[in-house]
N, C-alpha and C positions, 0 to 999 in steps of 0.2 A: 265420778259417775259409777253407780253400782251396776252389777250384772243385770239386775232387773231392768234398769234404765236402758241398757243395751238391747235386751230382748224387746222392750217396748218400741224402741226406735226401729228395730228390724221389722216389727209388725207394722208400724206406721208406714214404713217405706214399701211394704208389700214384698219384702225379701224373704220372710218366713212363710213358706207355702205348704199346703197339704194337697194330697192327691195320690197318684201312683207313679213313682219316678223310677226309671232305669238309670242308675248311676254309672259314671265312667268306669267304675270298678267291675261292672257287670251285675252288681247286686241291686235289689229292689228296696224301695223305702216308701213310706207314706208321708214323709216330711222332706222338704228340700229347702236349702237356703240359697236363694238366687240373689247374690250380692250385686249383680248388675242393676237390679232394682234399687238397691241402696245407693249405688254410685250415680244414679240419675239425679239424686238430690244432694248436692255438695254440702249443704249445711248439716244434714244428718250424718253423712259420711265423715265429715270433719269431726263431729262430736264423738263418733264411735272410734275413729282412728286416734283421737287424743287419749283414749283409754289405753291403747297399745303403746303410744309414745311415752306415757307416764311409767310404763314398766321397763323402759329401756335406758333410764337415766344412768345406771351404773354399768351399762354394757358398752364396750369400746368397739366401734366399727367405722369403716371408711366409706362404704357404699351400700346401697340397697339394690336388690335384684328381684324382680317379679317374674315368675314363669308365666308366659302367655297361655291363656287369655286372662284368667281370673286374677293374676297377680299384678297386671300392668297398672291399673288405676289405683289399686290398694297401695302399691309401692310408691307411685307418684305422690299420692296424698300424704303418706307417712313421711316421705322425703321432704315434701313441702313444709310439713310441721317441724321437722328436725333441721331444716335448712341444709340438706345434704343432696348429693346426686343420686339419681335412680336410673337403672338400666333394666332391660328385660330380655329374657331368653325366650326363644320360640322354637317350635318343632319344624325341622326341615327333613324330609324323607324319614319321618318317624323318630328323629333324634333331636334333643335339645341342642341349640347352638346360639351363638351371638351373631347378629347381622346388624345392619344399619350403622356400622362403625362402632358398635359397643365393644368394650373389651374389659378384661380384668388384668390388673397389673400384678406381677409376682409379689406375694406377701400381703396383698390387700385383704383386709378383713371385711367380709360381706355378710349382710343380713338378708336372708331370703324373705320375701313378703308375698303372702297368698291371701285370697279372699277366704276360702274354707279349706281346712286340712282334714281329710278323712283318712285315706290310707297313707298319705305322704308321698305317693309315687312321683308327682310332678316336682315336689320340693327335693326329693332325693335325686331325680334326674338333673335338676338344676345344680345341686351340690356337686354331683359328679363332674359336670361341665366346669364349674368354678375351680374345683380342685385340680382338674386336668390342666388348668392354666396357672397353677401354683398359687391360687387364692385360698383363703381360709374362711370357711363358713362358721359364723359364731352363733347362729340360731335361726329360727323360723318365726316370723311374726304373722299374725292372721286376724281376721275379723272373728271367725268362728273356728274353734277347735272341736271337731267331732270325732277325733281319732281314739279317744278313750285313754290317751297317754299324755304325760306332761313333757315328753321329749320323743323325737324320732331321730336318734343318733346325735342330735343337738337339742337344746332347750326350745320349747314352744312358748311364745308370748302371745296371748289371745285376749281380745276384748271380751269374749264370752266362751264358755265351754258348754256344749250340748251333747246329750246322750240320745241319739236317734236310732231306733231299731232299723236294722237292715236284714234282708232275707236273700238267700241264694236263689237262683232262678228256679230250681226244682223244689223249693220249700216256701213259695209265696203263699200266704194264707188266702183262703177262698174270698174273704171280704175284700182283700186288696186286689186279687186277680180280677174281681168284678169291675174294677175301675179302669178306664182306658189308660194306657201307658203314655207317659210323657218322658222324653229323653233330653233333659236340659243341659247336660255337661258339655264341655268344650275340648276335652282331651284329644279327640280324634279329628278335629278340624285340620284340614290340610292346607298348607301354604305353598304358593308357587315358588319355584327357584328364582333367585335373582335379587 
């Protein structure tokens, strides 16, 4: 599958959106990739994640880990295709942690799986957690890499790469400021203890 096919599938799924978005990073953009819309349609998601799976044939790892929220389904689908186990990390009191009986064994090689990588903040938080448990992160896999880099401390494997303009809050163009703001990110969703 070519990158053009991936973009077409994202459009068909309604995942590639336009408007005025306040991103989790605090920046503004006129384009947002809402992968939750993609993962509503398992057949499209499977096709796109197969592009990522094909890039991992020569990479050795034992486990996949998706940072909640965006990485949970992406990690599951990729693990399903690779016939591997998947866990997810989630924030508790603002810090990534494993709950629900998930764990990393010392020396375990882990692939972090995200829906969209922009700043890499969630992936790096997840990496810190994995390494604190003596695991080794071998890379980051994602549907869309919009970071502008091919690695964020570790290699990034993406179904597609997009260059999407972002603006600081005090530098939003007038044409974008005229559009009502939507805040679709999930980084600051709070979870209850327990």
